[in-house]
C-alpha positions as a Markdown table, in Angstrom:
| # | Residue | x | y | z |
|---|---|---|---|---|
| 1 | Met | 201.7 | 40.0 | -43.5 |
| 2 | Gln | 198.2 | 38.9 | -41.8 |
| 3 | Val | 194.9 | 39.6 | -43.0 |
| 4 | Pro | 194.2 | 41.8 | -40.1 |
| 5 | Thr | 197.4 | 43.5 | -40.6 |
| 6 | Trp | 196.2 | 44.4 | -44.2 |
| 7 | Ile | 192.8 | 45.5 | -42.5 |
| 8 | Ala | 194.3 | 47.8 | -40.2 |
| 9 | Leu | 196.4 | 49.0 | -43.3 |
| 10 | Gly | 193.5 | 50.0 | -45.3 |
| 11 | Tyr | 192.1 | 51.0 | -42.6 |
| 12 | Leu | 194.5 | 53.9 | -41.7 |
| 13 | Ile | 194.9 | 54.6 | -45.8 |
| 14 | Leu | 191.1 | 55.0 | -46.2 |
| 15 | Leu | 189.7 | 56.9 | -43.4 |
| 16 | Gly | 192.5 | 57.8 | -41.3 |
| 17 | Thr | 194.3 | 59.5 | -44.3 |
| 18 | Leu | 191.8 | 60.0 | -47.1 |
| 19 | Ala | 188.6 | 60.4 | -45.7 |
| 20 | Thr | 190.3 | 63.3 | -43.3 |
| 21 | Phe | 191.9 | 64.9 | -45.9 |
| 22 | Val | 188.5 | 65.1 | -48.1 |
| 23 | Leu | 186.5 | 66.4 | -44.9 |
| 24 | Phe | 189.4 | 68.8 | -44.3 |
| 25 | Leu | 189.0 | 70.3 | -47.9 |
| 26 | Phe | 185.3 | 70.3 | -47.7 |
| 27 | Leu | 185.4 | 72.0 | -44.3 |
| 28 | Leu | 187.7 | 74.4 | -46.0 |
| 29 | Arg | 185.3 | 75.2 | -48.4 |
| 30 | Arg | 182.7 | 76.6 | -46.1 |
| 31 | Leu | 184.8 | 77.6 | -43.1 |
| 32 | Pro | 187.6 | 80.3 | -42.8 |
| 33 | Ala | 190.7 | 78.3 | -42.4 |
| 34 | Ser | 191.3 | 79.2 | -38.9 |
| 35 | Thr | 188.5 | 77.5 | -37.4 |
| 36 | Val | 189.3 | 74.2 | -39.7 |
| 37 | Ala | 192.7 | 74.2 | -38.3 |
| 38 | Asn | 191.1 | 74.5 | -34.8 |
| 39 | Glu | 189.0 | 71.8 | -34.8 |
| 40 | Phe | 191.7 | 69.5 | -36.6 |
| 41 | Val | 193.4 | 69.8 | -33.3 |
| 42 | Leu | 190.8 | 67.5 | -31.8 |
| 43 | Ala | 191.6 | 64.5 | -34.0 |
| 44 | Pro | 194.2 | 62.6 | -31.9 |
| 45 | Phe | 192.2 | 63.5 | -28.7 |
| 46 | Val | 188.8 | 62.0 | -30.3 |
| 47 | Gly | 191.0 | 58.9 | -31.5 |
| 48 | Ile | 192.9 | 58.0 | -28.5 |
| 49 | Thr | 189.3 | 58.2 | -26.5 |
| 50 | Leu | 187.6 | 56.2 | -29.0 |
| 51 | Gly | 190.4 | 53.8 | -28.8 |
| 52 | Ala | 189.8 | 53.6 | -25.2 |
| 53 | Val | 185.9 | 53.2 | -25.2 |
| 54 | Ile | 185.8 | 50.8 | -28.1 |
| 55 | Leu | 189.0 | 48.8 | -27.7 |
| 56 | Gly | 189.4 | 49.1 | -24.3 |
| 57 | Glu | 192.9 | 50.8 | -24.5 |
| 58 | Arg | 194.3 | 52.0 | -21.2 |
| 59 | Leu | 194.5 | 56.1 | -21.1 |
| 60 | Thr | 198.0 | 57.1 | -19.2 |
| 61 | Pro | 198.1 | 60.3 | -16.8 |
| 62 | Ile | 200.3 | 61.6 | -19.6 |
| 63 | Phe | 197.1 | 61.2 | -22.6 |
| 64 | Ala | 194.8 | 63.0 | -19.5 |
| 65 | Ala | 197.5 | 65.9 | -19.1 |
| 66 | Gly | 198.0 | 66.1 | -22.7 |
| 67 | Ala | 194.0 | 66.2 | -23.6 |
| 68 | Ala | 193.4 | 69.0 | -20.7 |
| 69 | Leu | 195.9 | 71.0 | -22.1 |
| 70 | Thr | 194.5 | 70.6 | -26.2 |
| 71 | Leu | 190.7 | 71.0 | -24.9 |
| 72 | Thr | 192.0 | 73.9 | -22.6 |
| 73 | Gly | 193.5 | 75.5 | -26.0 |
| 74 | Val | 190.5 | 75.3 | -27.9 |
| 75 | Tyr | 188.3 | 76.6 | -25.2 |
| 76 | Ile | 190.2 | 79.8 | -24.7 |
| 77 | Trp | 190.3 | 80.0 | -28.7 |
| 78 | Ala | 186.9 | 79.7 | -28.9 |
| 79 | Leu | 186.6 | 82.4 | -25.9 |
| 80 | Ala | 188.8 | 84.7 | -27.9 |
| 81 | Gln | 186.6 | 83.9 | -31.4 |
| 82 | Arg | 183.3 | 84.9 | -29.6 |
| 83 | Ala | 185.0 | 88.0 | -28.4 |
| 84 | Leu | 186.3 | 89.3 | -31.6 |
| 85 | Ala | 182.9 | 88.5 | -33.4 |
| 86 | Lys | 181.3 | 91.1 | -30.9 |
């Protein structure tokens, strides 16, 4: 494998997996599990968006539809949590 491949693999292992898992455990100690799980639904959306912004990757219509559905779901969940808190 070439050096850029090793760098990308290291990034995926360290930041994409290990750091995300540590963050997940950190948040679980401080927030309800339902909140933490719901926020991690946004991780792919953030990753793809950053890929488009930083690396110039192309966003497809199917991504836009998926992102809209995901964000709508998170918004509905947030509204429900707010209503339950009252």
